[in-house]
Residue, then its C-alpha position, 0 to 999 in steps of 0.5 A: m416791672r416784672r415781666p409776665s412768665r412764659i406760657r408753656s402751652g403745647e410743650a411735653w408733660t412731665l411726670a411730676e406734672l402728670r402725677q398732680l393731675g386731678k389732685a387740685p383744681d384745673s385752675a390752680l394747676a394751670r397757673r402752677f404749670r404755666r399752661t392754659i385751663k383748657e389744656v389742663v382739662s383735655e390732658r386730664k380727661h384724655r388719661r381718664i383721671g377724675l377730678i376730686t371735688p368736695p361734697r355738694r351741700w344741700t341747699a334749703r330749696e333741695i330740702k324742701l323737695l324731700g318727701t314731695i316726690t319719690d327718692a328715684e325721681l328726685s335724684r334724677r332731678l338733682r342729679r344726686s345718688y339715690s343713696a345720698l338723697r335717701y340718707q339725707r331724707r332719713a337724717l331729717h326725719i322726713p317720711a318718704f313720698r307715698p310710703m308703703k301702707w300695710k293693710r291689716w288683716t281683720r278677724a273676719e277676713e282670716q276666718m274666711l281664709g281656706k273656706i273660699p278660693d283664694k282668687e275669689l277672696a283677693k276680689r273681695f278683700g281688694r288684695t292680691r292673690y299672692a298676699v292672700l295666699a302667703h297670709r293663709i300659709s302664715i297662719g297655718l291654713r290649707k287651700y280651699r278644696l272642692n268637694i271630691r267628686p266620685w267617678t261614675k261608670k260611664e265616665v270611666s268607660l269613656l277613658g282612652t276613648a279620645t284625648d283627655a282634653e276632649i273627654g274633659k270637655i264632655i264630662g266637665r273635668q280637668a285633662a290633668t284629672i282624667a290623665a291621673r284617673r286613666h293612669l290609676l286604672g292603667i288605661p292607655r291613652a287613645p292613639y294619636v290622630p293628626r289634626n287633618g288625619w284621613t278617617p277610614k270613611e274618607d279613605r273609602l271615597l278614594g279611587r271611586l270617585k274623581d280626585a276633584e270630586v273627593a276634594r270638593r266633598l271632603n273640603r280637602p286640596l286637590g293635591g292632598v287627595r291625589g297624594r293620599r290615594r297614591f300613597l295608598r296605592i289606589k287607581s284613579a277613577v278616571l279610566i284611560r282611554n287609549f287611541t285606536s288606529a283611526e285616531d292615530r291616523l288623524l294625528g298631524t292632519a290638523t291642529d292639535k286643538a282641532i283633533g282634540a275637539k273632534l276626538n273629545r280628547h284634551p289637546f295636551t293629550v293629542a299633542q303628547r300621543r303625537r310626539g310619542l309616535g314622532i308625528a310632526s305638528f300640522g304647520r310643520r308637516k305642511d311646510y315639509t310636504g310643500 
């Protein structure tokens, strides 16, 4: 009785063995090299060698599915390439699923091209705007043009007094049309006014009223009003009341809050004046004298 050949599992691969990987089934190479199939598959994948397999035959079930759904979806389900599936369907003369249907143009539809805007015709005909545009150009028709509306003297007098968009809303024209007309007449554009820019009327309020009152009237933040006034070098409407000698003698004799209530001044103003004169606060002064 013939003894079974020794399994060479785990031994180093020879160059002759490596050259045969992928050129024959893994099971056949495993018997030939006296190795396990798992070892042959692992070595082939490790060296990124593909396995040459014959083309898969089409089954009757797969052929019945051709044309029932899109080629892209069917190729995904059957795990076949899109080109191979499309070639097989055409070879069997099977029409594609949802073939592109061309809607022929009627004589009546063509007669309306160029007389109505393409967008409106697309809604009437149930076509895309690009389809209407392409067919109109293919038969040599120009696009629909509105009747040219002449410019009046009143409209021309408005050019350059505001932005083109604002004038367009007033006279009912496009901003590009107004800009083209303005350039043609040599009229410069209106000066740029920021969205929250200050007007001369608003600037005249600065310094006449308190910043808080100006901010309330103009619906602006207090910091913005104060910054605008300082930028224009306008003095505040709040008069600075100087401390008298009698008021200075009261500093430090009581708390800043009590003196502020007596002199009708803010406690912070009283404290600031006291520190400027080098007078200690009421509590510390009492400790020093005691």
